[in-house]
Structure formats: structure tokens, C-alpha cells
PLY file of the C-alpha trace (Angstrom):
ply
format ascii 1.0
element vertex 382
property float x
property float y
property float z
element edge 381
property int vertex1
property int vertex2
end_header
0.05 0.09 0.00
1.19 3.66 -0.68
1.29 5.52 2.55
0.57 8.67 0.93
4.31 9.10 -0.29
4.92 11.55 -2.53
7.92 11.97 -5.49
8.81 15.22 -6.97
9.51 15.87 -10.59
11.92 19.16 -11.11
11.09 20.32 -14.31
14.42 22.64 -15.62
13.75 23.22 -19.27
13.24 26.58 -18.33
13.51 29.71 -20.81
16.78 31.53 -20.09
17.21 33.71 -22.53
16.61 37.01 -20.63
19.50 35.79 -18.22
22.26 35.76 -20.99
25.27 36.05 -20.86
25.21 34.79 -17.22
23.73 31.48 -18.54
25.62 30.92 -21.75
27.22 27.77 -20.36
25.22 26.72 -17.57
21.13 26.28 -16.71
18.98 28.54 -14.89
18.66 26.29 -12.06
22.72 26.56 -11.76
22.84 29.95 -11.36
24.26 31.31 -7.81
22.30 33.13 -5.21
22.79 34.86 -2.00
26.44 34.14 -2.05
26.41 30.29 -0.89
23.43 28.79 -3.04
22.11 27.85 -6.12
19.19 28.15 -7.25
18.21 24.70 -7.69
18.50 24.49 -3.88
15.10 25.74 -3.33
13.24 23.60 -4.89
15.13 20.52 -3.82
14.74 21.65 -0.41
11.14 22.28 -0.47
10.86 18.76 -1.58
13.35 17.04 0.88
11.94 19.09 3.65
8.72 17.38 3.39
10.32 14.15 3.36
10.28 13.57 -0.60
13.34 10.99 -1.07
12.37 10.12 -4.72
13.19 12.89 -7.19
13.51 13.36 -11.13
15.66 16.11 -12.42
14.50 16.74 -16.54
17.27 18.88 -18.43
17.93 19.51 -21.98
21.32 21.82 -21.71
24.86 21.97 -20.80
24.36 21.01 -17.07
28.17 20.09 -16.10
28.13 22.98 -13.17
24.54 21.67 -12.16
25.97 18.01 -11.57
28.80 19.13 -9.89
26.79 20.88 -7.21
24.35 18.26 -6.64
26.81 15.30 -7.20
25.29 12.36 -5.20
22.56 14.43 -3.60
24.07 14.08 0.12
23.62 17.49 1.27
19.53 16.70 0.62
19.91 13.29 2.02
18.90 11.66 -1.42
22.03 9.35 -1.52
19.98 6.80 -0.12
19.13 2.80 -0.92
15.61 3.61 -1.65
14.52 6.13 -3.76
17.11 9.05 -4.41
17.94 11.47 -7.35
16.99 10.61 -11.08
18.55 12.81 -13.63
17.13 12.73 -17.46
19.12 14.43 -19.78
17.53 14.65 -23.47
19.90 16.95 -25.09
21.04 14.48 -27.46
17.68 12.39 -27.86
16.68 12.32 -31.78
13.03 12.88 -30.51
13.00 15.33 -27.53
9.36 15.37 -27.22
9.12 11.31 -27.16
12.14 10.84 -24.89
10.65 13.57 -22.38
7.17 11.78 -22.65
8.64 8.38 -22.18
11.18 9.10 -19.24
8.35 10.92 -17.39
6.06 7.91 -17.93
8.85 5.68 -16.75
10.09 7.51 -13.56
6.35 7.71 -12.56
5.20 4.07 -12.87
8.71 3.13 -11.18
8.39 5.66 -8.54
5.48 3.50 -7.00
4.13 6.82 -5.07
0.36 8.13 -4.36
1.26 11.76 -5.11
3.60 13.86 -7.48
4.66 17.29 -6.92
6.28 19.51 -9.53
7.88 22.42 -9.79
10.94 24.16 -11.20
13.33 26.63 -10.03
12.47 30.09 -11.64
10.24 30.79 -8.70
12.57 31.41 -5.55
10.75 30.39 -2.55
10.56 28.26 0.95
7.38 26.19 0.87
6.10 23.81 3.32
5.06 21.04 1.12
3.53 18.91 3.67
0.97 21.89 4.58
0.06 21.64 0.48
-0.60 17.97 0.43
-2.64 18.44 3.73
-4.91 21.36 1.68
-4.89 19.03 -1.18
-6.57 16.13 0.89
-8.87 18.34 2.93
-10.37 20.49 -0.39
-10.50 16.90 -2.48
-8.86 18.49 -5.37
-7.87 16.80 -8.40
-4.82 19.40 -9.08
-3.69 21.96 -6.21
-1.65 24.82 -7.81
0.40 26.95 -5.65
-0.35 31.02 -5.86
0.56 33.99 -4.24
-1.29 37.30 -3.90
1.24 39.82 -5.25
0.50 43.04 -3.06
1.33 45.77 -6.02
0.42 45.82 -9.47
3.63 44.64 -11.97
4.23 46.76 -14.57
4.63 45.39 -18.70
8.15 44.41 -19.61
8.81 43.86 -15.33
7.95 39.80 -16.09
7.99 36.89 -18.24
5.06 35.41 -19.68
2.79 34.43 -16.20
0.00 32.75 -15.61
-2.78 33.68 -12.91
-5.92 32.19 -11.28
-9.18 33.36 -11.19
-10.47 31.46 -7.95
-13.75 31.47 -5.97
-13.66 32.69 -2.36
-13.49 28.78 -1.36
-10.28 28.28 -3.76
-11.57 26.43 -6.66
-9.79 27.43 -9.74
-12.20 28.78 -12.56
-9.82 29.82 -14.81
-6.15 29.68 -15.63
-5.01 32.49 -17.52
-1.72 33.97 -19.13
-0.48 37.07 -18.94
1.86 38.25 -21.94
5.11 40.20 -20.70
3.61 43.12 -22.34
0.65 43.21 -20.00
0.39 44.70 -16.59
-0.33 42.48 -13.67
-3.00 44.03 -11.69
-2.73 44.38 -7.72
-3.92 41.36 -5.93
-4.03 39.35 -8.92
-3.42 35.51 -7.85
0.07 34.61 -9.47
0.50 31.12 -10.00
3.72 30.01 -8.93
3.61 26.84 -11.19
3.83 24.27 -8.62
1.66 21.36 -8.91
0.15 18.56 -6.18
-1.75 15.88 -7.76
-1.94 11.72 -7.50
0.39 10.13 -9.60
-2.42 7.85 -11.44
-4.13 11.25 -12.49
-0.66 12.56 -13.92
-0.42 9.00 -15.73
-3.84 9.77 -17.51
-3.14 13.35 -18.02
0.34 12.27 -19.92
-1.19 9.81 -22.23
-4.19 11.59 -23.11
-1.99 14.87 -24.04
0.14 12.49 -26.24
-3.02 10.85 -28.04
-3.13 14.88 -29.51
-0.10 14.51 -31.25
1.38 17.55 -30.15
4.77 17.85 -28.83
4.97 16.53 -25.10
5.90 19.43 -22.96
4.72 18.77 -18.84
3.97 22.61 -18.95
1.27 21.94 -21.28
0.03 19.02 -19.96
-0.18 20.99 -16.22
-2.10 23.95 -17.98
-4.38 21.41 -19.71
-5.01 19.63 -16.41
-5.85 22.77 -14.11
-8.19 23.81 -17.14
-10.11 20.24 -17.22
-10.21 18.95 -13.86
-11.39 19.74 -10.18
-8.18 22.31 -9.26
-7.80 24.29 -5.94
-5.42 26.94 -5.28
-2.96 26.92 -2.41
-2.10 30.57 -1.11
1.73 30.95 -0.19
2.42 33.85 1.56
6.48 33.99 2.00
9.06 35.53 -0.10
8.83 34.83 -3.74
10.54 36.16 -6.77
10.61 35.08 -10.23
14.02 35.03 -11.86
13.50 35.62 -15.57
16.08 38.27 -16.78
19.52 39.55 -15.59
17.66 42.64 -13.68
15.44 40.22 -11.98
17.95 38.12 -10.65
20.23 41.33 -9.60
17.55 42.61 -7.75
16.58 38.98 -6.09
19.74 38.78 -4.75
19.71 42.52 -3.48
16.49 41.65 -1.49
18.99 39.21 0.95
20.13 42.29 1.82
16.78 43.20 3.49
16.66 41.24 6.92
13.27 40.51 6.51
13.61 38.88 3.33
16.52 36.92 4.44
14.85 35.61 7.23
11.60 34.88 5.41
13.79 33.13 2.42
16.00 30.98 5.00
13.66 30.02 7.68
15.19 28.04 10.64
12.28 25.22 11.00
12.56 24.75 7.50
16.17 25.25 5.97
17.64 25.46 2.50
20.35 22.97 2.03
23.15 23.49 -0.39
26.47 22.23 -1.58
29.15 21.89 1.79
32.33 23.43 1.50
34.61 23.42 4.04
36.89 26.70 3.25
38.71 29.14 5.78
37.16 32.57 7.01
37.23 35.65 5.10
40.24 37.72 5.83
39.54 41.38 6.42
42.43 43.62 6.39
42.94 46.86 8.40
42.66 48.36 4.79
39.14 46.97 4.34
36.33 49.06 4.98
32.86 46.28 4.44
29.52 47.77 5.19
26.21 46.54 4.53
26.81 43.57 2.50
26.54 39.80 2.41
30.08 37.98 2.46
30.60 34.24 1.88
33.57 32.26 3.25
37.20 32.40 1.80
37.41 35.69 0.73
40.63 38.43 0.90
39.39 41.64 1.38
41.80 44.71 1.25
39.49 47.23 -0.20
36.07 48.76 0.90
32.16 47.32 -0.38
28.89 48.67 0.59
25.56 47.23 -0.23
27.00 44.32 -1.95
27.25 40.47 -2.44
30.65 38.78 -1.76
30.67 35.44 -2.86
33.38 32.57 -2.06
37.13 33.27 -2.43
36.54 36.79 -3.74
39.66 39.11 -3.82
39.29 42.71 -3.15
42.42 44.57 -3.92
43.80 47.53 -1.50
41.73 50.73 -2.16
39.25 48.89 -4.47
35.76 50.10 -4.22
33.10 48.07 -4.42
29.20 49.26 -4.35
25.89 48.01 -5.35
27.32 45.01 -7.05
27.67 41.07 -7.07
30.84 39.55 -7.37
30.94 35.63 -7.76
33.28 33.21 -6.47
37.06 33.02 -7.34
36.38 36.95 -9.00
39.10 39.31 -8.18
39.17 42.94 -8.04
42.34 44.63 -8.59
43.56 47.66 -6.61
42.03 50.96 -6.99
39.40 49.62 -9.41
35.65 51.08 -8.70
32.69 49.05 -9.52
28.77 49.93 -9.21
25.82 48.12 -10.37
28.13 45.44 -11.54
27.62 41.65 -11.52
30.74 39.95 -11.91
30.61 36.50 -12.96
33.03 33.23 -11.67
36.40 33.53 -11.84
36.02 37.31 -13.51
39.30 39.69 -13.21
38.88 43.36 -13.08
42.38 44.90 -13.93
43.76 47.65 -11.38
42.23 50.95 -11.85
39.46 49.86 -13.77
35.95 51.73 -13.46
32.68 49.79 -14.13
29.87 52.11 -13.74
26.61 50.79 -14.38
22.96 51.63 -13.24
20.43 50.23 -10.87
17.98 49.17 -14.19
21.34 48.06 -16.36
23.83 46.86 -14.35
26.88 45.79 -16.19
27.65 42.09 -16.52
31.37 40.70 -16.79
31.49 37.25 -18.02
32.67 33.91 -16.42
36.45 33.73 -16.69
36.78 37.27 -18.66
39.11 40.07 -18.02
38.75 43.74 -17.72
41.12 45.94 -18.54
39.51 49.34 -19.94
36.91 50.97 -18.11
33.22 51.49 -19.34
29.50 52.61 -18.06
26.33 50.96 -18.67
25.27 50.74 -22.57
22.23 52.91 -23.26
19.14 51.71 -25.53
0 1
1 2
2 3
3 4
4 5
5 6
6 7
7 8
8 9
9 10
10 11
11 12
12 13
13 14
14 15
15 16
16 17
17 18
18 19
19 20
20 21
21 22
22 23
23 24
24 25
25 26
26 27
27 28
28 29
29 30
30 31
31 32
32 33
33 34
34 35
35 36
36 37
37 38
38 39
39 40
40 41
41 42
42 43
43 44
44 45
45 46
46 47
47 48
48 49
49 50
50 51
51 52
52 53
53 54
54 55
55 56
56 57
57 58
58 59
59 60
60 61
61 62
62 63
63 64
64 65
65 66
66 67
67 68
68 69
69 70
70 71
71 72
72 73
73 74
74 75
75 76
76 77
77 78
78 79
79 80
80 81
81 82
82 83
83 84
84 85
85 86
86 87
87 88
88 89
89 90
90 91
91 92
92 93
93 94
94 95
95 96
96 97
97 98
98 99
99 100
100 101
101 102
102 103
103 104
104 105
105 106
106 107
107 108
108 109
109 110
110 111
111 112
112 113
113 114
114 115
115 116
116 117
117 118
118 119
119 120
120 121
121 122
122 123
123 124
124 125
125 126
126 127
127 128
128 129
129 130
130 131
131 132
132 133
133 134
134 135
135 136
136 137
137 138
138 139
139 140
140 141
141 142
142 143
143 144
144 145
145 146
146 147
147 148
148 149
149 150
150 151
151 152
152 153
153 154
154 155
155 156
156 157
157 158
158 159
159 160
160 161
161 162
162 163
163 164
164 165
165 166
166 167
167 168
168 169
169 170
170 171
171 172
172 173
173 174
174 175
175 176
176 177
177 178
178 179
179 180
180 181
181 182
182 183
183 184
184 185
185 186
186 187
187 188
188 189
189 190
190 191
191 192
192 193
193 194
194 195
195 196
196 197
197 198
198 199
199 200
200 201
201 202
202 203
203 204
204 205
205 206
206 207
207 208
208 209
209 210
210 211
211 212
212 213
213 214
214 215
215 216
216 217
217 218
218 219
219 220
220 221
221 222
222 223
223 224
224 225
225 226
226 227
227 228
228 229
229 230
230 231
231 232
232 233
233 234
234 235
235 236
236 237
237 238
238 239
239 240
240 241
241 242
242 243
243 244
244 245
245 246
246 247
247 248
248 249
249 250
250 251
251 252
252 253
253 254
254 255
255 256
256 257
257 258
258 259
259 260
260 261
261 262
262 263
263 264
264 265
265 266
266 267
267 268
268 269
269 270
270 271
271 272
272 273
273 274
274 275
275 276
276 277
277 278
278 279
279 280
280 281
281 282
282 283
283 284
284 285
285 286
286 287
287 288
288 289
289 290
290 291
291 292
292 293
293 294
294 295
295 296
296 297
297 298
298 299
299 300
300 301
301 302
302 303
303 304
304 305
305 306
306 307
307 308
308 309
309 310
310 311
311 312
312 313
313 314
314 315
315 316
316 317
317 318
318 319
319 320
320 321
321 322
322 323
323 324
324 325
325 326
326 327
327 328
328 329
329 330
330 331
331 332
332 333
333 334
334 335
335 336
336 337
337 338
338 339
339 340
340 341
341 342
342 343
343 344
344 345
345 346
346 347
347 348
348 349
349 350
350 351
351 352
352 353
353 354
354 355
355 356
356 357
357 358
358 359
359 360
360 361
361 362
362 363
363 364
364 365
365 366
366 367
367 368
368 369
369 370
370 371
371 372
372 373
373 374
374 375
375 376
376 377
377 378
378 379
379 380
380 381
């Protein structure tokens, strides 16, 4: 008998074009966040914190950095004899649609669980999936969709294509509507977080029905259709949420973490976010350093100044360097006397001594991974 066990599907075939050039050689899920985490840590932790120990990851691009981060899944207690992490890399499939369908079917059939939860990595949240399951049972729903009521409108161009839910006072979903990125999302809209919970048996039927239509298989499309044609209910999430779809949204999401209320809301003591453990020396603060209002990871060597910034692991800040409103990622080096404002310096990039990079809040300068910058520049206009 299946004792209300749940398996998880991480649907990581996510649009990352708005994140270029940061995602040139890595998937969205592998993007670093808040100095020591990656985006994949949030859905993985949400699942494993709820006792889910059988999880499938569906991937279709360059995933080396993701594999290096997750490895055996030890940090999430997924290196187990029962269940574990199953990775389906479909980049080289002759028929991607068929391969995706077959892999989904095989995983669900072999997982032998009663329920399935589906989520991606573009919605950063700390969600109690046990409460979602309890709500699902109480409402006797076919499908439960997690949503968040937005407290202020989101202007056109400030979001990716989104789904909103039209709900009854009791939480029943009447409609599932797409809001294009050129449309405004009104205040108090019920924003779908594209997190779904349903019975495994129902999902198998939905997959088979969708495949019979002859259309290319897409789990997103299957779930959109499921919400429209089954008894679907909403579960309201009230915690921190940030959708990552562009360089600016990624930049803003990281800087949210400099606000104590956002940091404590996302990284709760009773619902921890787990990540790959790295045993490194503490950060060294030289007498010449001046670090204010920053998040700083381990292993840094800081001789310059930084204000309202995020310094990831093993960052080197030269004497006289000045960094403000910037993200300096793992292993990046900022030379002596350099000045950075509104900059994202990717992993192992090097800023030469004396160089000035001056971006703007709405247009931060991006320094690519391993790139060496030897000339000053400002934000591109237009």
C-alpha cells in the first residue's frame, strides 16, 4: 500500500534567454544566489524538507555545473538505497518530445508513490509542501496549484509570461489565464507559481491523453490543460517569492537578501535551505578593508571597500578597490584601485587595477565568467 508517499519532478527546461550572458554555459537552475546557494537548492530543499526522497530532474542543456553542485544529493539526504535523485538529460535525443514523454512515464511508473509534486527553479520560495498536501486532501481536489497574491501591480516588461488564477472565495480555480510580458499584472492578482500537486495515477492519465493529441510533449502544457479540465484548487503561499527570468530580476532578487525581513523569510530556521557543503577558511578582513551592509561568504581576501554588495566565495578585493551595489561571484578578483558600481562579476572574472565599471540600477554591467576586464566602461544605453 502506498502510504501517502510523494515523488517530485523538477522541470528544469526553463527559458533562460533573458539571463544571457550569465546562462551561456549553465542552466538557470545552476545560477548562484545569496553568496553560497544556487537556484536549484530551493526546490530541492522544499521537496526533501517534506520527506520526498524520490526526485526526477529533467534537463536539456549544458548541465556540468549542476551535476558538480548536486553530485550524489548527499546534502539533501538523497544518497539513499530507497528512492534518490534520478537525472534525465535529453539534450542528444533524436526525438526530444518522445524521449521526454517516455522518461516521465518510466519515472512515475517505477516510483510507486501516491502523489506527485511538480516545480521548477525560476520561482524562488521556501514552501511547506506538507501543508500543500494536507490542503489538497482537505479540499478533495484533483490538482492543487500554489499561488501568491501580489500586493502591488507588476508593470508591463517587468516580468516573463505569467499565469494567473481566477479563484472562488473557497479556493476553486475557475480559470488559468496567461499574462504576456507586455501586459500589466494588476494588484491582488493570484500569481501561479507553477507548482502542482496531484495523484500519480491522474498524472499518468493526463500524460497519455495529451500524447494522443499528437502535439509535442511538454509537462507545462499538460499541467495547464489539467488545471483547465479537472477539479483544481489553489493553495495560497504567503512567504517570500521572486521570479527569476532576466538579468535585472536576478540582480534584484539577490539584493533582496540584504533586507533582513527577506533573508529571514526565505532562510527559515524550521525549513532550512540546503546546499553543497564547502569547507573553506574564514574571510580575511585586512586593516585597510571597509565592508558595510554586505553579504560575505567564506574564503574571501578583502583589502578594499564594499558597500551594499554581495561577495561570494573566494573573492579577492585589492587594496583601494571600491565596490558598491554589486555582485562579485566565486573566485572573482577586483584589482587595486578599481571601482565597481552596479556590476555583476561572474565566476573567476578579473577586473584589472584602476578599472572603473559604472552601471545603473536598471542596467547593471555584466562581466562574463573567466573574462578579464582591462578598460573602464559605463552601462550600455538603449
